[in-house]
C-alpha positions as semicolon CSV with decimal commas, in nm:
position;residue;x (nm);y (nm);z (nm)
1;M;-0,508;1,435;9,904
2;L;-0,412;1,413;9,524
3;E;-0,312;1,764;9,344
4;F;-0,145;1,789;9,004
5;F;0,066;2,066;8,910
6;L;0,269;2,188;8,608
7;L;0,433;2,542;8,614
8;P;0,491;2,654;8,266
9;L;0,799;2,814;8,186
10;A;1,003;2,979;7,879
11;V;1,249;2,709;7,787
12;G;1,555;2,952;7,744
13;A;1,493;3,087;8,078
14;T;1,441;2,740;8,234
15;A;1,744;2,575;8,046
16;V;1,966;2,859;8,212
17;A;1,864;2,806;8,571
18;F;1,936;2,457;8,503
19;G;2,308;2,536;8,449
20;W;2,529;2,387;8,229
21;R;2,500;2,013;8,150
22;R;2,772;1,777;8,311
23;Q;2,883;1,481;8,111
24;G;2,747;1,165;8,226
25;D;2,533;1,335;8,479
26;Y;2,183;1,286;8,274
27;E;1,980;1,164;8,573
28;R;2,051;1,421;8,811
29;D;1,971;1,672;8,514
30;I;1,648;1,497;8,408
31;D;1,552;1,511;8,782
32;N;1,630;1,899;8,816
33;V;1,404;1,950;8,496
34;F;1,106;1,780;8,678
35;K;1,151;1,972;8,971
36;N;1,184;2,310;8,809
37;L;0,891;2,263;8,560
38;K;0,699;2,122;8,835
39;V;0,632;1,805;8,685
40;G;0,467;1,543;8,949
41;A;0,189;1,550;9,183
42;I;0,117;1,628;9,544
43;V;0,021;1,315;9,753
44;R;-0,055;1,346;10,089
45;D;0,105;1,693;10,158
46;E;0,427;1,567;9,993
47;H;0,563;1,646;9,605
48;V;0,589;1,326;9,422
49;Y;0,820;1,328;9,077
50;P;0,862;1,085;8,816
51;K;1,108;0,804;8,983
52;L;1,380;0,622;8,758
53;V;1,298;0,248;8,716
54;A;1,557;0,137;8,472
55;K;1,858;0,282;8,253
56;E;1,924;0,107;7,921
57;K;2,236;0,166;7,739
58;K;2,174;0,111;7,354
59;E;2,369;0,171;7,034
60;L;2,260;0,495;6,963
61;Y;2,101;0,642;7,289
62;T;2,045;0,570;7,644
63;R;1,716;0,538;7,754
64;Y;1,602;0,631;8,095
65;V;1,240;0,476;8,232
66;Y;1,032;0,633;8,466
67;R;0,732;0,540;8,680
68;V;0,520;0,845;8,723
69;P;0,261;0,943;8,959
70;L;-0,074;0,784;8,893
71;G;-0,312;1,048;8,700
72;L;-0,014;1,261;8,537
73;T;-0,181;1,351;8,177
74;K;0,044;1,353;7,886
75;K;-0,008;1,689;7,833
76;A;0,139;1,755;8,104
77;L;0,485;1,601;7,994
78;E;0,491;1,752;7,680
79;P;0,703;2,050;7,761
80;I;0,974;1,821;7,889
81;Q;1,141;1,727;7,556
82;E;1,188;2,099;7,459
83;V;1,341;2,146;7,772
84;L;1,575;1,859;7,771
85;N;1,698;1,930;7,468
86;V;1,847;2,259;7,544
87;T;1,917;2,125;7,877
88;L;2,121;1,813;7,812
89;D;2,235;1,992;7,473
90;R;2,152;1,631;7,314
91;H;1,856;1,522;7,101
92;V;1,608;1,403;7,324
93;E;1,272;1,208;7,237
94;V;1,010;1,172;7,534
95;T;0,743;0,919;7,478
96;F;0,458;0,794;7,782
97;K;0,274;0,485;7,720
98;K;0,243;0,353;8,091
99;W;0,567;0,450;8,156
100;L;0,796;0,775;8,080
101;Y;1,048;0,708;7,819
102;I;1,338;0,959;7,764
103;D;1,607;0,859;7,534
104;V;1,905;1,056;7,521
105;F;2,068;1,023;7,169
106;H;2,492;0,989;7,223
107;H;2,520;1,168;6,892
108;E;2,433;1,510;6,692
109;M;2,273;1,484;6,355
110;P;2,571;1,535;6,102
111;E;2,547;1,845;5,882
112;K;2,634;1,614;5,556
113;A;2,529;1,254;5,495
114;M;2,701;1,099;5,181
115;Y;2,503;0,880;4,940
116;K;2,793;0,643;4,899
117;D;2,732;0,535;5,296
118;V;2,387;0,444;5,225
119;P;2,315;0,103;5,303
120;A;2,124;-0,152;5,067
121;R;1,779;-0,221;5,131
122;S;1,530;-0,463;4,974
123;G;1,217;-0,366;4,833
124;W;1,064;-0,069;4,663
125;V;1,233;0,155;4,915
126;I;1,434;0,510;4,869
127;P;1,659;0,670;5,139
128;L;1,523;0,983;5,317
129;G;1,829;1,070;5,511
130;L;2,021;1,017;5,814
131;N;1,969;1,154;6,175
132;E;2,092;1,070;6,526
133;K;1,847;0,728;6,480
134;G;2,065;0,643;6,195
135;W;1,936;0,560;5,803
136;H;1,548;0,606;5,743
137;F;1,404;0,470;5,436
138;R;1,051;0,483;5,300
139;D;0,874;0,185;5,088
140;F;0,696;0,341;4,768
141;D;0,489;0,052;4,757
142;K;0,327;0,139;5,091
143;T;0,355;0,507;5,010
144;P;0,317;0,538;4,635
145;H;0,323;0,907;4,585
146;C;0,566;1,198;4,714
147;T;0,577;1,547;4,743
148;I;0,904;1,747;4,793
149;A;0,924;2,104;4,843
150;G;1,217;2,346;4,893
151;T;1,383;2,696;4,841
152;T;1,651;2,678;4,515
153;R;1,985;2,522;4,660
154;F;1,867;2,375;4,941
155;G;1,866;2,019;4,835
156;K;1,538;1,936;4,653
157;T;1,668;1,845;4,316
158;V;1,948;1,652;4,469
159;M;1,680;1,449;4,660
160;L;1,535;1,382;4,345
161;K;1,909;1,237;4,184
162;N;1,978;1,020;4,513
163;I;1,630;0,853;4,487
164;M;1,679;0,798;4,113
165;T;1,979;0,660;4,155
166;Y;1,922;0,440;4,426
167;L;1,601;0,303;4,216
168;I;1,823;0,228;3,896
169;E;2,063;0,034;4,124
170;H;1,867;-0,150;4,281
171;H;1,562;-0,194;4,029
172;S;1,758;-0,167;3,717
173;D;1,510;-0,411;3,498
174;D;1,199;-0,321;3,672
175;V;1,194;0,090;3,707
176;S;1,128;0,328;3,457
177;F;1,135;0,708;3,472
178;I;0,914;0,996;3,285
179;I;1,083;1,297;3,411
180;L;0,928;1,657;3,376
181;D;1,219;1,851;3,398
182;M;1,064;2,225;3,402
183;K;1,409;2,384;3,420
184;G;1,435;2,341;3,082
185;G;1,585;2,003;3,080
186;L;1,915;2,131;3,268
187;E;1,923;1,888;3,562
188;F;1,775;1,552;3,416
189;G;1,850;1,594;3,017
190;R;2,193;1,439;3,066
191;Y;2,026;1,135;3,169
192;K;1,775;1,101;2,877
193;N;1,993;0,788;2,744
194;L;1,962;0,569;3,024
195;K;1,778;0,271;2,979
196;Q;1,526;0,334;3,258
197;V;1,438;0,672;3,148
198;I;1,154;0,689;2,893
199;D;1,119;1,052;2,873
200;V;1,239;1,413;2,976
201;A;1,046;1,682;2,913
202;S;1,184;2,021;2,915
203;S;0,891;2,261;2,858
204;P;0,519;2,267;2,932
205;Q;0,425;2,152;2,616
206;E;0,655;1,877;2,570
207;A;0,513;1,763;2,939
208;F;0,161;1,800;2,795
209;E;0,257;1,542;2,532
210;S;0,426;1,297;2,768
211;L;0,143;1,323;3,005
212;Q;-0,077;1,262;2,737
213;R;0,098;0,934;2,667
214;V;0,092;0,884;3,078
215;K;-0,294;0,906;3,023
216;V;-0,336;0,636;2,730
217;L;-0,073;0,412;2,930
218;M;-0,266;0,430;3,282
219;E;-0,592;0,337;3,082
220;Q;-0,445;0,033;2,916
221;K;-0,309;-0,064;3,234
222;E;-0,640;-0,004;3,415
223;A;-0,800;-0,237;3,164
224;V;-0,538;-0,520;3,201
225;F;-0,636;-0,504;3,576
226;K;-0,958;-0,514;3,534
227;R;-0,941;-0,838;3,284
228;N;-0,734;-0,979;3,556
229;G;-0,906;-0,901;3,870
230;W;-0,659;-0,726;4,046
231;S;-0,675;-0,449;4,250
232;N;-0,344;-0,338;4,376
233;V;-0,008;-0,403;4,186
234;V;0,168;-0,504;4,505
235;Y;-0,055;-0,816;4,515
236;T;0,019;-0,912;4,138
237;P;0,298;-1,068;3,954
238;V;0,388;-0,735;3,778
239;K;0,722;-0,604;3,897
240;E;0,748;-0,284;3,704
241;R;0,710;0,019;3,864
242;L;0,691;0,366;3,646
243;F;0,773;0,684;3,828
244;I;0,669;1,050;3,745
245;I;0,895;1,318;3,831
246;V;0,775;1,660;3,834
247;D;1,075;1,890;3,904
248;E;0,928;2,267;3,945
249;G;0,541;2,165;3,946
250;A;0,500;2,542;3,950
251;Q;0,574;2,593;3,562
252;L;0,273;2,386;3,529
253;A;0,060;2,609;3,693
254;P;-0,206;2,821;3,486
255;D;-0,124;3,203;3,489
256;R;-0,415;3,481;3,397
257;F;-0,148;3,660;3,166
258;M;-0,141;3,316;2,971
259;T;-0,377;3,250;2,666
260;K;-0,689;3,036;2,651
261;E;-0,498;2,779;2,497
262;E;-0,184;2,771;2,735
263;R;-0,418;2,779;3,051
264;N;-0,641;2,473;2,927
265;M;-0,296;2,293;2,838
266;L;-0,158;2,359;3,195
267;L;-0,476;2,260;3,363
268;E;-0,504;1,934;3,143
269;C;-0,161;1,843;3,315
270;Q;-0,261;1,919;3,651
271;H;-0,572;1,686;3,592
272;I;-0,360;1,418;3,488
273;L;-0,115;1,424;3,765
274;G;-0,420;1,414;3,989
275;E;-0,549;1,139;3,831
276;V;-0,195;0,973;3,880
277;A;-0,219;1,051;4,224
278;R;-0,566;0,940;4,287
279;I;-0,570;0,615;4,112
280;G;-0,228;0,556;3,961
281;G;-0,080;0,411;4,319
282;A;-0,291;0,103;4,264
283;L;-0,175;0,051;3,900
284;G;0,196;0,067;3,963
285;F;0,244;0,443;3,881
286;R;0,435;0,637;4,150
287;L;0,469;1,030;4,147
288;I;0,716;1,264;4,304
289;F;0,586;1,637;4,252
290;C;0,843;1,910;4,373
291;T;0,773;2,290;4,379
292;Q;1,018;2,552;4,509
293;Y;0,708;2,757;4,677
294;P;0,437;2,556;4,748
295;T;0,074;2,715;4,704
296;S;-0,265;2,616;4,653
297;D;-0,187;2,698;4,315
298;T;0,131;2,524;4,238
299;L;0,055;2,208;4,452
300;P;-0,239;2,049;4,311
301;R;-0,485;1,964;4,587
302;Q;-0,545;1,616;4,433
303;V;-0,209;1,570;4,428
304;K;-0,117;1,656;4,804
305;Q;-0,394;1,495;4,954
306;N;-0,278;1,130;4,808
307;A;0,060;1,198;4,872
308;D;0,114;1,037;5,234
309;L;0,485;1,103;5,224
310;K;0,568;1,469;5,235
311;I;0,952;1,612;5,242
312;T;1,023;1,991;5,261
313;F;1,346;2,148;5,276
314;R;1,377;2,517;5,420
315;L;1,122;2,740;5,302
316;P;1,101;3,125;5,343
317;T;0,754;3,134;5,553
318;G;0,538;2,948;5,811
319;Y;0,233;2,942;5,564
320;A;0,449;2,769;5,283
321;S;0,560;2,521;5,542
322;Q;0,187;2,456;5,618
323;V;0,125;2,407;5,232
324;A;0,411;2,159;5,232
325;I;0,349;1,942;5,533
326;D;0,042;2,051;5,689
327;D;0,254;2,202;5,966
328;Y;0,489;2,490;6,088
329;G;0,875;2,409;6,078
330;A;1,053;2,422;5,784
331;E;1,082;2,781;5,795
332;E;1,273;2,711;6,109
333;L;1,518;2,449;5,927
334;P;1,895;2,595;5,945
335;S;2,004;2,833;5,670
336;D;2,343;2,718;5,651
337;I;2,279;2,326;5,638
338;K;2,230;2,221;5,267
339;G;2,027;1,920;5,279
340;R;1,849;1,937;5,597
341;A;1,475;1,857;5,542
342;I;1,164;1,739;5,743
343;V;0,996;1,405;5,666
344;K;0,620;1,407;5,729
345;T;0,404;1,074;5,713
346;H;0,187;1,000;6,029
347;E;0,465;1,166;6,209
348;K;0,731;1,409;6,167
349;M;1,114;1,390;6,147
350;I;1,403;1,578;6,064
351;V;1,692;1,410;5,847
352;Q;1,997;1,488;5,669
353;T;1,924;1,403;5,306
354;P;2,197;1,220;5,131
355;L;2,430;1,426;4,915
356;I;2,485;1,271;4,553
357;D;2,652;1,528;4,282
358;D;2,608;1,451;3,850
359;D;2,955;1,327;3,839
360;E;2,909;1,049;4,110
361;M;2,536;0,978;3,992
362;M;2,674;0,935;3,619
363;K;2,934;0,732;3,700
364;R;2,735;0,459;3,883
365;L;2,460;0,490;3,599
366;E;2,690;0,469;3,307
367;V;2,637;0,102;3,250
368;Y;2,281;0,163;3,196
369;R;2,362;0,419;2,888
370;V;2,223;0,298;2,568
371;E;2,185;0,471;2,218
372;K;1,860;0,620;2,172
373;P;1,727;0,776;1,848
374;A;1,694;1,161;1,829
375;H;1,292;1,123;1,709
376;R;1,105;0,819;1,813
377;T;0,709;0,767;1,791
378;A;0,498;0,871;2,080
379;N;0,480;0,560;2,287
380;E;0,776;0,376;2,145
381;D;0,984;0,370;2,508
382;F;0,653;0,350;2,713
383;I;0,630;0,022;2,938
384;R;0,411;-0,233;2,825
385;F;0,205;-0,391;3,081
386;E;0,093;-0,742;2,954
């Protein structure tokens, strides 16, 4: 006779029932979790629980490997991670692939991660942040577009600045930026004389003019790719990448109280950004679109659908979290820890993003400052792809 059982319990009550964690006694506590959650099977009238078969001490965590009773489902094991996080007072990750792996991490996620501590990586990567597993990065040649959401003062603009600094420091001759700083140019206007910065737009009208030039440039580059039989910049001799940063995209959302001309102008801005997201990735364009409170109006559908990398800091509601990352969680991020974010790709993780202030950023990038004329022709500074 083979019978499976799983008794759901409230996490808080279950953790209390297990008692306080004893340092170094994780095996016994994990066994108690199995028994209290009744995760196991009845085989010949005997209760059979997962059995420890290996214990591996690694640099960042200790892995416990269990053999589970035959036929026990993945769904039956899902409550374990949540309960163990509380019971062991440690970050725990549980995976089940033939064997049940329980990873108990040695350290908690830091409440602050400094940009100066970010290790160097090759390729078009950016640092996402630090957590119990160490530093995490993302390659923009694999994920060309990104959305960033989050309530003001929780780290969204700082994240943009650490991305920009890292890219310039590691690709000073090949990276360029067009920045739509819809906060009146207050955040990025001071960086407009960096040689890598093509343009800093500080109003919807300036954003419209800048995006018109982006549209022309994209058409020119598309013609070059067709002429050479290229389909993806990653597999061409082209080294340059053009990053278009939108800081506070809500300012580009049309409103019914605007004039028809204003609405049409902003609709065209959103259309061009959508085209960059849809076809620009293959041509070497990289879009980073940020907004404080994501809605269907402030986060264009084409942008969201084509941005596989989604980052969100704390948001006030679960609805906003659903719009930002197609999942809940941003509303539960701590309100007393700035820089804590959820990163969503094909999986979801929480990180502490790197902190860099304007003084450090300018000190690092001062070497790239150049004199630029106050007035220049429309395409004077735009990248040319031959």
